[in-house]
Backbone bond lengths (Angstrom), bond angles and torsions (degrees), N, CA, C in turn:
res aa  C-N    CA-C-N  psi(-1)  N-CA   C-N-CA  omega(-1)  CA-C   N-CA-C  phi
1 X - - - 1.449 - - 1.387 113.03 -
2 X 1.392 114.31 142.52 1.415 121.72 -175.94 1.583 114.30 -75.94
3 X 1.392 125.01 158.77 1.296 117.53 179.94 1.624 114.19 -68.31
4 X 1.263 120.66 161.73 1.410 125.97 175.95 1.459 111.70 -57.78
5 X 1.300 121.34 135.88 1.397 130.62 -178.20 1.515 111.09 -65.92
6 X 1.290 117.54 -20.82 1.590 127.41 -175.94 1.438 110.00 -90.08
7 X 1.300 120.80 -21.62 1.574 123.45 -171.34 1.550 110.89 -50.98
8 X 1.154 126.60 -42.72 1.429 125.80 -172.49 1.594 110.63 -63.12
9 X 1.317 113.43 -35.65 1.459 121.53 -173.56 1.544 116.51 -114.52
10 X 1.398 111.12 7.74 1.505 115.06 -177.17 1.505 114.51 -67.62
11 X 1.231 116.64 114.01 1.580 119.09 178.89 1.564 114.37 -57.00
12 X 1.318 112.57 -30.18 1.550 113.79 -176.89 1.528 106.87 -62.56
13 X 1.334 119.84 -35.03 1.580 118.54 -177.54 1.495 107.48 -94.71
14 X 1.236 122.39 -20.85 1.408 122.73 -179.55 1.474 111.68 -84.16
15 X 1.256 114.42 -28.33 1.526 119.46 -178.54 1.527 117.06 -117.54
16 X 1.274 117.58 -50.97 1.551 124.11 -176.16 1.485 111.49 -69.42
17 X 1.306 119.32 -38.42 1.446 123.00 -165.54 1.688 108.51 -97.63
18 X 1.219 119.25 4.76 1.520 122.55 177.88 1.606 107.29 -58.73
19 X 1.179 115.00 128.11 1.495 118.80 -179.48 1.495 118.84 83.50
20 X 1.260 113.11 1.72 1.505 125.91 176.45 1.505 115.16 -111.82
21 X 1.320 116.03 44.12 1.478 118.26 -171.39 1.504 118.07 -47.29
22 X 1.286 114.14 -49.75 1.469 116.79 179.27 1.410 120.64 -63.76
23 X 1.418 113.32 -37.65 1.413 119.41 176.34 1.487 110.40 -74.90
24 X 1.255 122.23 -40.84 1.432 129.43 174.79 1.515 106.28 -56.25
25 X 1.162 120.86 -51.34 1.573 120.04 -173.12 1.461 108.09 -61.23
26 X 1.392 117.91 -39.81 1.437 125.22 -178.35 1.609 116.00 -64.83
27 X 1.374 108.89 -40.07 1.494 118.24 177.22 1.416 112.05 -76.77
28 X 1.313 120.09 -37.77 1.470 121.78 174.46 1.475 113.16 -66.00
29 X 1.370 119.80 -44.10 1.401 116.22 169.48 1.489 120.98 -63.95
30 X 1.273 120.30 -25.18 1.512 119.89 179.54 1.507 104.35 -87.36
31 X 1.336 124.46 -43.10 1.454 121.05 -170.38 1.569 113.46 -104.17
32 X 1.291 121.25 -28.68 1.377 118.03 -168.90 1.546 112.70 -101.87
33 X 1.349 115.52 -23.67 1.396 120.54 -173.00 1.554 108.15 -110.65
34 X 1.315 119.75 -6.70 1.389 115.44 -171.04 1.544 108.10 -140.18
35 X 1.307 122.15 -46.38 1.511 122.78 -169.20 1.524 108.22 -137.59
36 X 1.406 116.37 48.83 1.445 120.94 -176.26 1.560 110.57 -62.16
37 X 1.320 119.63 -27.68 1.313 117.27 -178.46 1.507 117.24 -69.85
38 X 1.304 117.31 -4.83 1.532 127.54 170.40 1.562 113.23 -96.67
39 X 1.229 114.88 -1.32 1.414 123.15 176.87 1.491 117.80 -74.26
40 X 1.295 116.58 119.66 1.541 113.83 -174.47 1.378 114.88 -62.86
41 X 1.370 122.57 -32.27 1.408 126.04 173.39 1.537 113.48 -64.28
42 X 1.454 120.76 -37.62 1.301 124.63 -179.52 1.582 106.53 -71.10
43 X 1.291 120.63 -42.58 1.417 121.11 179.90 1.474 113.67 -57.83
44 X 1.306 116.59 -41.01 1.499 120.82 -176.59 1.528 106.54 -73.09
45 X 1.401 114.10 -36.01 1.516 114.66 176.37 1.542 114.07 -63.37
46 X 1.239 114.91 -40.18 1.559 118.27 -176.96 1.591 109.19 -73.68
47 X 1.387 117.58 -33.51 1.457 117.99 -175.86 1.455 110.62 -90.44
48 X 1.291 125.89 -29.07 1.491 128.67 -171.80 1.496 115.13 -121.32
49 X 1.386 115.82 -28.52 1.440 115.08 -179.59 1.486 107.16 113.99
50 X 1.321 117.68 153.13 1.511 123.66 -174.16 1.572 110.24 -59.96
51 X 1.268 118.77 -41.98 1.489 121.28 174.69 1.428 119.12 -55.37
52 X 1.338 121.01 -18.76 1.461 125.07 -176.68 1.558 109.98 -99.07
53 X 1.290 116.20 -0.77 1.597 115.66 -178.81 1.570 104.05 -78.80
54 X 1.278 115.82 122.11 1.534 120.28 175.62 1.520 108.45 -61.63
55 X 1.373 114.52 133.78 1.412 120.64 177.76 1.597 114.31 -56.15
56 X 1.400 115.98 -29.06 1.322 118.58 -173.32 1.541 117.10 -104.42
57 X 1.496 107.94 14.23 1.453 114.13 176.35 1.604 111.73 -81.34
58 X 1.315 109.07 123.79 1.470 117.97 171.75 1.528 115.38 -81.20
59 X 1.389 119.24 146.74 1.496 115.64 177.39 1.384 113.97 -52.13
60 X 1.329 122.08 -38.85 1.426 123.24 -175.15 1.677 116.14 -75.05
61 X 1.273 111.71 -10.74 1.528 116.67 -174.88 1.609 117.55 -79.52
62 X 1.387 114.30 49.58 1.413 119.17 177.90 1.550 111.13 -56.08
63 X 1.340 115.07 -27.02 1.453 117.19 -173.54 1.613 111.68 -62.47
64 X 1.362 114.89 -20.81 1.435 120.76 179.29 1.448 113.50 -86.96
65 X 1.359 116.01 -2.54 1.522 114.50 -176.01 1.550 116.70 -67.85
66 X 1.340 121.98 -39.31 1.291 122.30 -174.95 1.608 109.62 -57.96
67 X 1.290 118.76 -42.11 1.519 125.44 -179.83 1.498 111.68 -67.07
68 X 1.384 114.67 -41.61 1.463 123.01 -176.23 1.583 107.73 -69.84
69 X 1.340 116.36 -51.64 1.438 121.37 -178.16 1.476 115.68 -67.26
70 X 1.369 118.44 -19.60 1.408 124.12 173.13 1.531 116.16 -72.66
71 X 1.293 110.45 -22.38 1.602 119.53 173.91 1.421 111.15 -87.65
72 X 1.278 118.18 76.63 1.413 124.26 178.28 1.605 118.32 -81.78
73 X 1.294 112.93 -3.90 1.500 119.72 -178.28 1.417 105.64 -104.39
């Protein structure tokens, strides 16, 4: 599978993961380079657009998706 189209500009990795090299590498490998379609951030991006992705949303937080996706305005 190709890498996520959002990786280069993903604020999660460019801001939130600074200084967490080991964790960032593991999360990137799992969500950005292999299984990005299961990333909560990617799901919001595809359905609502980049501007609707909450800054504090972690890739693993799919439990937050129903509330986020319900806010379509």
